[in-house]
C-alpha positions as a Markdown table, in Angstrom:
| # | Residue | x | y | z |
|---|---|---|---|---|
| 1 | Met | 17.5 | -23.1 | -37.7 |
| 2 | Tyr | 16.4 | -20.4 | -35.4 |
| 3 | Arg | 17.7 | -19.3 | -32.0 |
| 4 | Glu | 15.8 | -19.2 | -28.8 |
| 5 | Glu | 16.3 | -16.0 | -26.8 |
| 6 | Glu | 18.4 | -16.5 | -23.7 |
| 7 | Pro | 16.2 | -16.0 | -20.6 |
| 8 | Glu | 16.9 | -13.2 | -18.2 |
| 9 | Pro | 19.4 | -14.2 | -15.6 |
| 10 | Gln | 17.9 | -15.1 | -12.3 |
| 11 | Val | 19.3 | -14.1 | -8.9 |
| 12 | Leu | 18.6 | -16.0 | -5.7 |
| 13 | Val | 17.7 | -13.7 | -2.9 |
| 14 | Val | 18.8 | -14.8 | 0.6 |
| 15 | Val | 18.1 | -12.9 | 3.8 |
| 16 | Phe | 19.5 | -13.6 | 7.3 |
| 17 | Ala | 21.3 | -11.8 | 10.1 |
| 18 | Ser | 20.0 | -8.4 | 9.0 |
| 19 | Arg | 21.5 | -8.7 | 5.5 |
| 20 | Val | 20.0 | -9.3 | 2.1 |
| 21 | Tyr | 22.2 | -11.1 | -0.6 |
| 22 | Gly | 21.8 | -11.6 | -4.3 |
| 23 | Met | 23.5 | -14.9 | -5.5 |
| 24 | Asp | 24.0 | -16.7 | -8.7 |
| 25 | Pro | 21.9 | -19.8 | -8.2 |
| 26 | Lys | 24.1 | -21.9 | -10.6 |
| 27 | Thr | 27.5 | -21.0 | -9.0 |
| 28 | Gly | 26.7 | -19.7 | -5.5 |
| 29 | Lys | 28.7 | -16.6 | -6.2 |
| 30 | Arg | 27.5 | -13.6 | -4.2 |
| 31 | Leu | 26.6 | -10.8 | -6.6 |
| 32 | Trp | 25.5 | -8.1 | -4.1 |
| 33 | Glu | 24.8 | -7.5 | -0.4 |
| 34 | His | 23.0 | -4.9 | 1.7 |
| 35 | Asp | 23.0 | -4.4 | 5.4 |
| 36 | Leu | 19.3 | -3.7 | 6.4 |
| 37 | Asp | 20.5 | -2.0 | 9.5 |
| 38 | Ser | 17.0 | -1.7 | 10.9 |
| 39 | Pro | 15.6 | -2.4 | 14.3 |
| 40 | Gly | 14.1 | -5.8 | 14.5 |
| 41 | Ser | 15.7 | -7.0 | 11.2 |
| 42 | Asp | 17.3 | -9.9 | 13.0 |
| 43 | Asn | 13.9 | -11.2 | 14.0 |
| 44 | Gly | 12.8 | -12.0 | 10.5 |
| 45 | Val | 12.3 | -10.2 | 7.2 |
| 46 | Glu | 9.3 | -10.5 | 4.9 |
| 47 | Leu | 10.1 | -10.6 | 1.2 |
| 48 | Met | 8.2 | -9.8 | -2.0 |
| 49 | Leu | 9.8 | -10.4 | -5.3 |
| 50 | Asp | 8.7 | -9.8 | -8.9 |
| 51 | Ala | 10.6 | -9.5 | -12.2 |
| 52 | Gln | 11.7 | -5.9 | -11.4 |
| 53 | Met | 11.6 | -5.3 | -7.7 |
| 54 | Leu | 12.5 | -6.9 | -4.4 |
| 55 | Val | 10.8 | -5.5 | -1.3 |
| 56 | Ala | 12.2 | -6.4 | 2.1 |
| 57 | Cys | 10.2 | -5.5 | 5.2 |
| 58 | Thr | 11.6 | -5.5 | 8.8 |
| 59 | Gln | 9.7 | -4.8 | 11.9 |
| 60 | Gln | 10.3 | -1.0 | 11.4 |
| 61 | Glu | 11.1 | -0.3 | 7.7 |
| 62 | Leu | 10.5 | -1.1 | 4.1 |
| 63 | Phe | 13.4 | -1.4 | 1.6 |
| 64 | Ala | 13.0 | -1.7 | -2.2 |
| 65 | Phe | 15.7 | -3.0 | -4.4 |
| 66 | Gly | 15.9 | -3.3 | -8.2 |
| 67 | Tyr | 15.8 | -6.9 | -9.3 |
| 68 | Pro | 18.1 | -8.5 | -10.4 |
| 69 | Thr | 20.7 | -5.7 | -9.8 |
| 70 | Gly | 20.1 | -5.2 | -6.1 |
| 71 | Thr | 20.3 | -1.4 | -6.4 |
| 72 | Leu | 18.6 | 0.3 | -3.5 |
| 73 | Leu | 15.5 | 2.2 | -4.9 |
| 74 | Trp | 14.0 | 3.5 | -1.7 |
| 75 | Arg | 13.8 | 3.0 | 2.1 |
| 76 | Lys | 10.8 | 4.0 | 4.3 |
| 77 | Lys | 10.0 | 3.9 | 8.0 |
| 78 | Leu | 6.8 | 1.9 | 8.5 |
| 79 | Ala | 3.8 | 4.0 | 9.7 |
| 80 | Gly | 2.3 | 3.1 | 13.0 |
| 81 | Thr | 3.3 | 2.6 | 16.6 |
| 82 | Tyr | 3.8 | -1.1 | 17.2 |
| 83 | Ser | 6.6 | -3.4 | 15.9 |
| 84 | Gly | 6.2 | -7.1 | 15.2 |
| 85 | Arg | 7.1 | -9.6 | 12.5 |
| 86 | Pro | 5.6 | -8.2 | 9.3 |
| 87 | Val | 3.5 | -9.8 | 6.6 |
| 88 | Met | 3.1 | -8.3 | 3.1 |
| 89 | Leu | 0.6 | -8.7 | 0.4 |
| 90 | Val | 0.8 | -7.1 | -3.1 |
| 91 | Ser | -2.4 | -6.3 | -5.1 |
| 92 | Arg | -3.0 | -4.0 | -8.0 |
| 93 | Gly | 0.1 | -1.9 | -7.5 |
| 94 | His | -0.3 | -1.6 | -3.8 |
| 95 | Leu | 1.8 | -3.0 | -1.0 |
| 96 | Leu | -0.1 | -3.9 | 2.1 |
| 97 | Val | 1.9 | -4.5 | 5.3 |
| 98 | Gly | 0.5 | -5.9 | 8.5 |
| 99 | Arg | 2.4 | -6.1 | 11.8 |
| 100 | Gly | 1.6 | -5.9 | 15.5 |
| 101 | Gly | -2.1 | -5.4 | 15.0 |
| 102 | Glu | -1.7 | -2.6 | 12.4 |
| 103 | Val | -2.1 | -2.5 | 8.6 |
| 104 | Cys | -0.6 | 0.0 | 6.2 |
| 105 | Cys | -1.0 | 0.5 | 2.4 |
| 106 | Tyr | 1.8 | 1.8 | 0.3 |
| 107 | Thr | 2.3 | 2.5 | -3.4 |
| 108 | Met | 5.1 | 0.4 | -5.0 |
| 109 | Gln | 7.1 | 3.7 | -4.9 |
| 110 | Gly | 6.9 | 3.6 | -1.1 |
| 111 | Glu | 4.3 | 6.4 | -0.6 |
| 112 | Leu | 2.0 | 5.8 | 2.3 |
| 113 | Leu | -1.7 | 5.7 | 1.2 |
| 114 | Trp | -3.4 | 4.8 | 4.5 |
| 115 | His | -2.8 | 3.3 | 7.9 |
| 116 | Asp | -5.2 | 1.6 | 10.4 |
| 117 | Gly | -3.8 | 0.9 | 13.9 |
| 118 | Phe | -7.1 | -0.7 | 15.0 |
| 119 | Pro | -7.2 | 1.4 | 18.2 |
| 120 | Gly | -8.5 | -0.4 | 21.2 |
| 121 | Lys | -8.5 | -3.8 | 19.4 |
| 122 | Gly | -5.2 | -5.2 | 20.8 |
| 123 | Ile | -1.8 | -6.1 | 19.5 |
| 124 | Gly | -1.0 | -9.4 | 17.7 |
| 125 | Arg | 0.1 | -11.2 | 14.6 |
| 126 | Val | -1.5 | -10.2 | 11.4 |
| 127 | Ala | -2.7 | -12.2 | 8.3 |
| 128 | Leu | -3.8 | -10.5 | 5.1 |
| 129 | Ala | -6.1 | -11.8 | 2.5 |
| 130 | Leu | -7.8 | -10.9 | -0.8 |
| 131 | Pro | -9.4 | -13.4 | -3.1 |
| 132 | Gly | -6.7 | -15.7 | -4.4 |
| 133 | Asn | -4.0 | -13.8 | -2.5 |
| 134 | Val | -3.5 | -14.8 | 1.2 |
| 135 | Arg | -0.5 | -14.2 | 3.4 |
| 136 | Gln | -0.2 | -15.9 | 6.8 |
| 137 | Met | 2.4 | -14.8 | 9.3 |
| 138 | Asp | 4.5 | -17.6 | 10.7 |
| 139 | Gln | 5.6 | -17.6 | 14.3 |
| 140 | Tyr | 9.3 | -17.5 | 13.8 |
């Protein structure tokens, strides 16, 4: 008889009221908690999660946490002028963030690579898309 390896423990991530929580999905026990303490974070937070990292984006900032530990890895102010509910798309080691008619590109370590504010084109909700990878921004 052989043994199957126990899978990595999963952590349920919950965000509301400007806080992000890590919870045990089997027991409901809260494992960790962070106050995002960022302007506009009570108006919605966009999340990206993979096997090693959780990224939370408010209207003004990006936060990266280790997953599943919840350890804060970095925190960055978003480039640009406008605020608005963000939308994120991850592709080939880059984190693309759209909000308020602007788009920024960051490395997964939080380094800003580029920003386009679309001067003179207006302000509005942003959707981002690459083949097979589309992120629509919801209204609320």
